[in-house]
N, C-alpha and C positions, 0 to 999 in steps of 0.2 A: 926431295924426294920421300920424304916420309907422309907427306899429305899425296902424292899419287902412288904409294904403298896401301896407304889406308883406305884408298878408293876400290881397290882390287875386290874387296869384302867386305867393306861397310854397310851399315843399312842403307846410308842413302845414297842412290843408283843414278847412274847416268846410262844413256845408249851406247855412248863411246865405252862407259868403264865395263858394260856388261860385255860388249865386245871382246873387250882385251881378254877379260878373265876367260870367256869363253874359247878363244885363241888359244891361253894358257893351257885351260885344261881337256883341249882339244888335242895339243901335242902330249901331255901328261897320259892321256887315254891311250894314245897312239903307241905311247911308249909300253906301259902298261899291256897293252891287247898282244903286241909283236913280241914284248920279251915274257911276258904270259906263255904265249905259246911255246917258244920254245924250253918254258919251265916245265910247262903242264900239259902241252902237247893239245888245247883248244883255245879257241878265241873266246874268250870270256863276256865280249861285249854282244857279242853274238847270238841275241835269244830269239832271232828266228827262224836259224840252224838247228840250235838246241829246241826247240818246239816241232822241228819238222824230224829231228832224231827220235821224238817220243813216237811216231807214228812208223818210221823205219823198223826200229828195235821192237816194237811192239807185232810188226808184220811175221817179223822171224822170230819170233818167241823169245826172243834177248830182254826177260822179265826185270832182272837187275839193273840192265845198263838205262831201261827206259825208266825205271824207278830214279836211279840219281840224276838223270837228266831233268827230273823234275823237283827233286832235290835243289839242282843246281839253280833252276828257274826260280824258284822260292827263294832264295838268297839273293838274287838280282833283285825281285821284288821287295824281299825286306828291306835293303837298301834303301832303295828308294823311300820306303814305308819310313824308317828312321831318319832319313832327311827331311822329309816334312814335318815330324814331330818336334824335331830339332829346333827348324827353323820357325813352328810355330810356336813352340814353348820359350824361345829367345823372344820372340815378336810380343807374346803378352807382357813379358816382364820390362818390354822396351829396352833390351839389351842392344848395344853396339855391334854385338856379333852374332846377331839374328843367321847371318849366312856365313859368317866365319868361323862358325863352332862344327859344323859338318866337315868344312874344309881340313881345320885341324883332326876331327876323329879321322878324316880319309889318310892323312898325312901318319898319324899313329898306328894304322891299319897297316899301310902300306910298308911302313918299314917291320911292322910285326911279322909281315908276308915274307919279307926278306930273310929274319931271322929264325923263322921255320922252314922255310925251304932247305936256309943253309945247315940245319939239324940234322937233313938226311932222310926226313919222313916222306919226300917227295919218291924215295924210291918203296914203299910200301903202298899198298894199292886203296888201305882207308885215308893213311895220309894224302898222296894224290889227289883224291875226292874231296877231300878236307880243305885244299890249297885253292882247287878249283871253284869250290863254295866262296872260299873266302875273297878271290879276286871277283867273283860274280856282284858277292853283297858290295865292295869297293866300286866297280863298275855302275850297281844300281844305285847307289849314296849320291856319287857325284851326278848322273846323267838326271836324277831326280833334284839334285840344289841348282844346278844350271836351268833347269826345265821351269824352276820356282820363281828364280833370280827374273829370270828373262820372257818369264808369263807363257810359256812354251813357244819363243820364238826363235832358243838356241838350241843345238842338242850337241853332243862332242864325243859321244863313246862307239856311236855307230854312224856310217858313211849314207846308209839306202837313202834317209829322207833329205839329205844333203844333196846327194847325187841326184836325185828325182827332180827337187827343187831345181837345182840347176838345169835340168833339160827341160822343164816348164819354162823357165824365162829364155833361156837358148831358144826354144820352139817360136815363141812370140817375139822374139827379136828377128828371126831368120823368117816368119810369115809376114809381121810389118814390113820388111825388107824387101821383099819377094812380090808383095802383092799390093803395097802402097795403102793399107789397111790401116784403123785405128788402133791396132791393138801395140800396146806398150808393154816395153819391158821394165823391170825395175832394176835399174844398173846398180845401187846401194845394196839390193838385196844380193847380187850377183856376187859382187866384190866380198861382201861380209861371208857368204857360203864359201867362196873358192879359197878365203883366207882361213875357215876351221877346216876344209878339206888339206890345202896345204901343212895346217900345223898339224892334223893328224898323221898324215903322212912323214912328214919330216921327225916326228916326234916317233912314228913305227920304226922307221929308218934307224934314229937314235938308241932307241931304246933295244933292238935286235943286235945293234955293234957292241954296245956298251955290254951288254948279254953274256954275249960270246966271249967278249974279250975278260970280264971280270965276275962272270957268273952273279949270285942272288944278292952282292954287295951293291950291286947297278941299282937298286931299288933305293939307296940313300940321298943321293942329289934328287929325286924326284920328291922322294918325302919332304925332304929340307926344303923345295921349291913351295910346296903346298903349305908347308908349315908357315914360311915365311908370308907366304900371301895373307894367311889366318890371325897373324900374332897380334897384329896391333888392336884390331877391333876387341879382342880377347883380354889386352893389356888395358884399354880404354874401361872395359866394365872392372874388372877387378881394380883399378885406380879408385875408381868411383864405389865402390863395394866396401874397400878399404878404408876411404877418406872417413877420418872421423866424423860425425853427425853434432851440429850447434845446436 
C-alpha cells in the first residue's frame, strides 16, 4: 500500500504511475470546476472562455469586467509558473518531493478556498473575484504539474484537448475500417484519454452533488486526497533532513 501511494507523487516515475495520478487529478479538477461554478459562478479551468470574454467585454465597453478577466487569466498563469518553480527547485536539491510539493500546496490552497468562501466573502464583489482568482491559481498549478510530470502528454483541468485527441483517433479508426487503408489508431492512447474524460466527468458530478449537500466544507475530502498523495515523498525528505549526519 505505502509503495503504491509513494508512486503517485514520487520523483521516480512510470507511465502507469503518471496515468493513475492523471486520472485522480482529473477527478479532482472536475469536482473543483463544477463545485466551483456553483460557488463563484464561473468555470475556473476554462481559459479559452475567459480570453474570449475579454473581447466580448471590450466590445460592450465593460472595461472592469475585461480587466477582471485578465486578472483571472494571470492567476491561472501564475499557478502554472509556481508549479514549474517548485518542481525545478526540488529537482535541483534532489528531493523525493520533486512533484509532491506542488500537490501539497494545491491541497492547502483548496482547503484555504473552502475556509475563505465559508466566511461569507463570496457575497462581496471583491471577495467573489478573489475566490475566482484563487481557483484559477489552483487550476493552473495542477495543470502545470501534471503537464511537467507527463512531459505534456496528460492534461487534467480542461477537456478540449482530450476530446479533440479522441476525435482524431476515432477518425483514424473509422478511416482505416471503411477504406482498408494503412492508417492505424492508438488504442492505448484512446483508453487513457477515455479514462481522463470519465474521471473528470465523475469528479464534476460528485463535486456538484457534494457542494449542494454540504456547501464549502465539501472541499475537505478533495484536499485530504491531494495531501495523502503528496505526504510520503515529503516525509521522506524531512526524515533525510532530520537524520543526524555522521
